[in-house]
C-alpha positions as CSV (number, residue, x, y, z in Angstrom):
1,M,-23.9,37.1,-9.7
2,P,-23.4,33.3,-9.5
3,F,-25.0,32.8,-6.3
4,V,-27.2,34.8,-4.2
5,V,-27.7,34.8,0.0
6,S,-31.4,35.6,0.0
7,R,-33.4,37.1,3.1
8,L,-33.8,33.8,4.5
9,C,-30.5,34.5,6.2
10,I,-31.6,37.4,7.9
11,D,-30.8,37.2,11.6
12,C,-30.0,33.8,11.2
13,V,-26.3,34.2,9.9
14,D,-25.0,30.8,10.1
15,T,-21.8,30.7,8.8
16,A,-21.2,27.0,7.5
17,C,-21.2,28.1,4.1
18,V,-18.2,30.5,4.9
19,A,-16.6,27.5,6.3
20,V,-16.5,25.5,3.1
21,C,-16.1,28.3,0.6
22,P,-12.7,28.0,-1.0
23,V,-12.5,32.0,-1.8
24,D,-13.3,35.1,0.5
25,C,-16.8,35.9,-1.1
26,F,-18.9,36.2,1.9
27,F,-19.2,39.7,3.6
28,Q,-21.4,40.9,6.7
29,P,-22.3,44.7,6.9
30,R,-19.8,46.7,9.6
31,V,-23.1,48.1,10.9
32,V,-26.5,46.6,10.5
33,T,-29.3,49.0,9.2
34,A,-32.2,48.7,7.4
35,D,-30.5,49.2,4.0
36,Y,-27.8,46.6,5.1
37,P,-29.7,43.9,7.4
38,N,-28.1,41.4,9.7
39,M,-27.3,38.6,7.1
40,L,-24.3,37.1,4.7
41,Y,-23.8,38.5,1.3
42,I,-22.0,36.9,-1.6
43,S,-19.5,39.1,-3.6
44,A,-20.0,38.6,-7.4
45,E,-16.8,40.2,-7.8
46,E,-15.2,37.1,-5.6
47,C,-17.6,34.3,-6.1
48,I,-16.1,31.9,-8.3
49,D,-19.3,30.0,-8.8
50,C,-18.5,26.4,-7.5
51,G,-21.5,26.0,-5.4
52,V,-20.0,24.2,-2.3
53,C,-21.8,26.8,-0.2
54,E,-25.5,26.4,-1.3
55,P,-25.9,23.0,0.2
56,E,-24.2,23.5,3.6
57,C,-26.4,26.6,4.3
58,P,-28.8,25.1,7.1
59,W,-31.3,27.8,6.4
60,E,-31.7,27.1,2.7
61,A,-31.0,30.5,2.2
62,I,-28.4,30.2,-0.9
63,Y,-29.7,30.3,-4.5
64,P,-28.0,30.3,-7.9
65,E,-29.1,33.8,-9.1
66,E,-31.2,32.2,-12.0
67,D,-33.2,29.8,-9.1
68,L,-33.7,32.6,-6.9
69,P,-37.5,32.7,-6.0
70,A,-39.8,35.6,-7.2
71,A,-40.6,36.2,-3.4
72,L,-36.7,36.6,-2.6
73,A,-36.0,38.8,-5.8
74,D,-34.8,41.8,-3.9
75,S,-32.0,39.8,-2.3
76,L,-30.1,40.1,-5.5
77,Q,-29.8,43.9,-4.9
78,L,-29.0,43.5,-1.3
79,N,-25.8,41.2,-2.2
80,T,-24.7,43.6,-5.0
81,E,-24.2,46.3,-2.3
82,C,-21.2,44.3,-0.8
83,D,-19.3,45.0,-4.0
84,R,-21.0,48.5,-4.8
85,N,-20.0,50.0,-1.1
86,R,-17.4,47.5,0.1
87,D,-16.3,49.8,2.9
88,A,-19.6,49.2,4.4
89,F,-18.8,45.4,4.7
90,R,-16.1,43.3,6.3
91,L,-15.3,39.4,5.4
92,A,-17.5,37.3,7.1
93,V,-15.8,35.1,9.7
94,V,-16.6,31.3,10.7
95,N,-18.5,31.3,14.1
96,P,-20.1,28.2,15.6
97,H,-23.7,28.0,15.4
98,R,-26.3,25.5,16.2
99,R,-28.2,24.0,13.5
100,P,-31.6,24.9,13.1
101,T,-34.8,22.5,13.5
102,P,-36.4,21.3,10.2
103,E,-39.4,23.3,11.9
104,A,-37.4,26.5,12.2
105,V,-36.2,26.5,8.6
106,V,-40.0,25.9,7.5
107,T,-41.2,29.0,9.7
108,N,-38.2,31.2,8.5
109,K,-39.4,30.1,4.7
110,E,-43.2,31.1,5.5
111,K,-42.0,34.3,7.2
112,W,-40.6,35.5,3.8
113,G,-43.6,34.1,1.5
114,L,-42.2,30.8,0.5
C-alpha cells in the first residue's frame, strides 16, 4: 500500500486530500461503526502512489506506508478494509471544511500517542 490514512483522521475527515487526488482512491464507510470509524481510507488497489495527498492533509494524517509511526500501525489494516469489503464503503466526496489550528493538530496527535 503506497499511502495510508492514519487514525489521526478519525472524526476530522477533511477532504483536501480528496480534492487533489488524480484518481478515485479515497473512500469513506457507508455506515460508521467501531470496525469502520469515521475517517477517510485509501484503496491500495486504486492509489497510484503520486503523493499529492500527503502534504494537503491539514491534520497530517497521511503517511507513506513505510513511514507510518508505530503508534498508528493499526491504520494500515483499517485502510485495507476498503479493498477487502468494498460494499461497506463509498467513494469519498469533497466537502468544505475549515482548516484546523496548529494547536488542534498537536492535540489530535497527542490523543493518538504521537
